C-alpha positions as CSV (number, residue, x, y, z in Angstrom):
1,M,7.7,53.2,176.1
2,K,8.6,49.6,174.1
3,H,11.3,49.7,171.3
4,I,13.1,47.5,169.4
5,R,16.4,46.6,169.9
6,H,18.2,46.6,165.7
7,D,21.8,46.6,167.1
8,F,20.7,43.3,169.5
9,M,19.8,41.6,166.3
10,Q,22.0,42.8,163.4
11,T,24.6,40.1,162.7
12,A,28.2,40.6,161.5
13,R,27.0,39.3,158.5
14,D,24.4,41.7,158.3
15,R,26.7,44.9,158.9
16,A,29.5,43.4,156.0
17,K,26.8,42.9,153.5
18,A,25.6,46.8,154.3
19,A,29.0,48.0,154.3
20,I,29.6,46.4,150.8
21,Q,26.9,47.9,149.0
22,A,27.3,51.2,150.6
23,G,31.0,50.8,149.1
24,R,32.3,51.4,152.9
25,T,35.7,49.3,152.9
26,Q,36.6,49.9,156.2
27,D,33.6,49.1,157.9
28,A,33.3,45.7,155.6
29,L,36.5,44.8,156.5
30,Q,35.9,45.2,160.2
31,A,32.6,43.8,159.6
32,V,34.6,40.7,158.4
33,D,36.3,40.5,161.1
34,D,33.5,40.5,163.2
35,I,31.6,37.5,161.8
36,W,34.8,35.2,162.9
37,E,34.4,36.7,166.6
38,E,30.6,36.5,166.8
39,G,30.7,32.7,166.4
40,R,33.9,32.1,168.9
41,P,32.1,32.4,172.5
42,I,29.1,29.7,171.4
43,H,32.0,27.4,170.0
44,D,34.1,27.8,173.3
45,L,31.4,27.4,175.3
46,Y,29.9,24.4,173.6
47,G,33.4,22.8,173.8
48,D,33.5,23.3,177.4
49,M,30.4,21.7,178.0
50,S,31.8,18.6,175.9
51,A,34.4,18.5,178.6
52,V,32.1,19.0,181.8
53,F,30.1,16.2,180.0
54,L,33.4,14.1,180.4
55,D,34.0,15.0,183.8
56,Y,30.5,13.8,184.7
57,I,31.1,10.6,183.2
58,Q,34.2,9.7,184.8
59,E,32.5,11.2,188.4
60,K,29.8,8.5,188.0
61,L,31.0,5.7,186.3
62,G,35.4,6.2,186.6
63,E,38.0,6.8,183.9
64,D,37.9,3.9,181.4
65,A,34.5,5.5,181.1
66,V,35.5,8.4,179.2
67,E,36.9,6.3,176.0
68,E,33.4,4.6,175.9
69,A,31.6,8.0,175.7
70,W,34.0,8.9,173.2
71,R,33.4,5.5,170.9
72,Y,29.9,5.9,171.2
73,V,29.6,9.1,169.8
74,G,32.3,8.2,167.4
75,E,30.4,5.7,166.1
76,K,27.3,7.4,166.0
77,L,28.0,10.6,164.2
78,W,32.0,10.0,163.0
79,R,31.7,6.6,161.2
80,P,29.2,7.8,158.6
81,V,31.0,11.1,157.7
82,L,34.3,8.2,157.2
83,E,32.2,6.2,155.4
84,A,30.7,8.4,152.8
85,Y,35.0,8.5,151.4
86,R,35.5,5.0,151.9
87,D,36.1,4.7,147.9
88,K,37.1,7.9,147.3
89,D,40.3,9.8,146.7
90,P,41.9,10.3,150.1
91,A,42.5,13.5,148.8
92,L,38.4,14.6,148.7
93,L,39.2,13.5,153.0
94,A,42.5,15.6,153.3
95,A,40.4,18.4,151.6
96,T,37.5,17.9,154.1
97,Y,39.5,17.6,157.0
98,A,41.0,21.1,156.4
99,M,37.8,22.2,156.0
100,F,36.5,21.3,159.6
101,L,39.8,22.8,160.5
102,R,39.6,26.4,159.1
103,S,35.9,26.3,160.6
104,H,37.0,25.1,164.0
105,G,39.6,28.0,164.0
106,Y,42.9,25.7,164.0
107,D,46.3,27.6,163.0
108,F,47.8,25.1,160.8
109,T,50.4,23.7,158.6
110,C,49.4,21.0,155.9
111,E,52.1,19.1,154.1
112,E,51.8,16.4,151.0
113,D,54.0,14.3,150.1
114,D,53.7,11.7,147.5
115,D,52.0,9.2,150.4
116,K,50.3,11.3,152.7
117,F,49.0,14.3,153.7
118,Q,50.0,16.4,157.3
119,F,48.6,18.8,159.4
120,F,50.4,19.9,161.9
121,L,48.2,22.0,164.5
122,H,50.3,24.7,166.0
123,Y,47.1,26.0,167.9
124,C,44.0,24.2,168.6
125,P,40.6,25.9,169.6
126,S,39.4,23.6,171.7
127,G,42.1,21.4,173.9
128,G,44.8,23.8,173.3
129,R,42.7,26.7,174.0
130,M,41.6,25.0,177.2
131,L,45.3,24.8,178.2
132,Q,46.3,28.0,177.1
133,E,43.2,29.5,179.1
134,G,44.6,27.1,182.5
135,K,41.3,25.0,182.7
136,A,43.0,21.9,182.7
137,E,42.5,20.8,186.6
138,T,46.3,20.3,186.8
139,S,46.5,24.0,186.3
140,A,45.7,26.8,189.0
141,R,45.0,29.4,186.7
142,H,41.2,29.4,185.7
143,P,38.2,28.8,188.5
144,T,37.1,26.3,185.9
145,T,38.6,22.8,186.4
146,L,38.6,20.5,183.2
147,G,39.2,16.7,184.1
148,V,42.8,15.1,182.8
149,T,43.4,11.7,182.7
150,K,45.0,10.2,185.8
151,R,46.9,7.5,184.1
152,P,48.0,6.7,180.9
153,H,45.3,5.2,178.3
154,A,45.7,4.2,174.9
155,W,43.1,6.6,174.0
156,S,45.1,9.6,175.6
157,F,48.3,8.7,173.7
158,H,49.6,6.5,176.5
159,Q,50.2,9.6,178.6
160,K,48.6,11.2,181.6
161,D,47.6,14.6,182.8
162,V,46.0,14.9,179.2
163,L,42.3,16.6,179.1
164,Y,39.6,14.2,179.1
165,Y,38.2,16.1,175.7
166,C,41.7,15.4,173.7
167,G,40.8,11.8,173.6
168,H,38.5,11.6,171.2
169,T,40.8,12.6,168.8
170,K,43.0,9.6,169.2
171,L,39.8,7.8,168.5
172,W,38.4,9.3,166.1
173,F,41.6,9.8,164.4
174,D,43.7,6.9,164.9
175,T,42.1,3.9,166.3
176,Q,38.5,3.8,165.5
177,P,39.3,4.2,161.5
178,R,41.0,1.3,162.1
179,E,38.6,-1.0,163.6
180,W,36.6,0.2,160.9
181,G,38.7,-1.3,158.1
182,M,39.8,2.3,157.2
183,D,43.2,2.4,158.3
184,V,44.3,5.9,156.8
185,F,44.8,7.8,160.2
186,Q,47.5,8.7,162.7
187,S,47.2,11.4,165.4
188,E,49.9,12.3,167.6
189,Y,50.1,14.2,171.4
190,G,52.2,17.5,171.1
191,E,54.2,18.7,173.8
192,F,53.3,21.9,176.0
193,N,54.6,24.1,178.1
194,D,52.8,25.0,181.7
195,K,51.0,27.7,180.0
196,G,49.5,25.5,177.4
197,E,51.6,26.8,174.5
198,V,53.3,24.8,172.2
199,V,56.9,23.9,172.7
200,G,58.5,21.7,170.3
201,R,55.9,19.1,168.6
202,P,52.7,20.3,168.2
203,C,49.8,17.9,168.0
204,A,49.5,16.2,164.3
205,V,47.3,14.2,162.0
206,T,48.5,12.2,158.8
207,I,46.2,11.1,156.2
208,Y,47.6,8.8,154.1
209,K,46.7,8.0,150.2
210,Q,46.6,4.1,150.6
211,P,45.6,2.0,153.7
212,R,48.3,1.4,155.6
213,T,49.5,-2.4,155.8
214,G,50.0,-4.9,158.8
215,P,47.9,-6.1,161.6
216,A,44.3,-4.2,161.9
217,A,44.1,-4.9,165.4
218,T,43.2,-2.6,168.2
219,E,45.4,-0.9,170.7
220,Q,45.2,-2.6,174.3
221,H,42.9,-0.3,176.6
């Protein structure tokens, strides 16, 4: 006999709305937390999937091709987003970046002064999560092994053993915007222990309120 699995079909959002309408406060609060948890598995899977694509590119074409791939994606997807903010108040760009971080699941602090917005990323749900789960190939704590840089590159913050996935941060939030004539970003890589936990300085992204002056030449690859 067939029967419909309503429990499989009902989302956490559905449960939250039903609990609110019925006045069940505790159930509603639990469902709100469940909304977040419901989206995490596919988020994490897609992040890992991107990292595996980069491993394939590296194996077939070499490590420099990882940069080329991230640059291609940045040109196609990230540049149009930035172009929409070219002539707008940089506070709007900072607010949008903060929205990206919140929706992504970051734990972060934002500090503003007269010149800039600084975002300190205490927990990153992509590269940072991969490190904490032991998925970097430099770790033996997980059966999944994701590639890291074998030598320092400008796009890996001039460091080796940086996840290929993290290379897009330096490119999209530093190098490429400068090349596109929007020199308002600066990104820095943090310090991590063997368990992937932040020790000392976290990763950070700065958004300047005015484009920085000086040469706009790109970093040497």
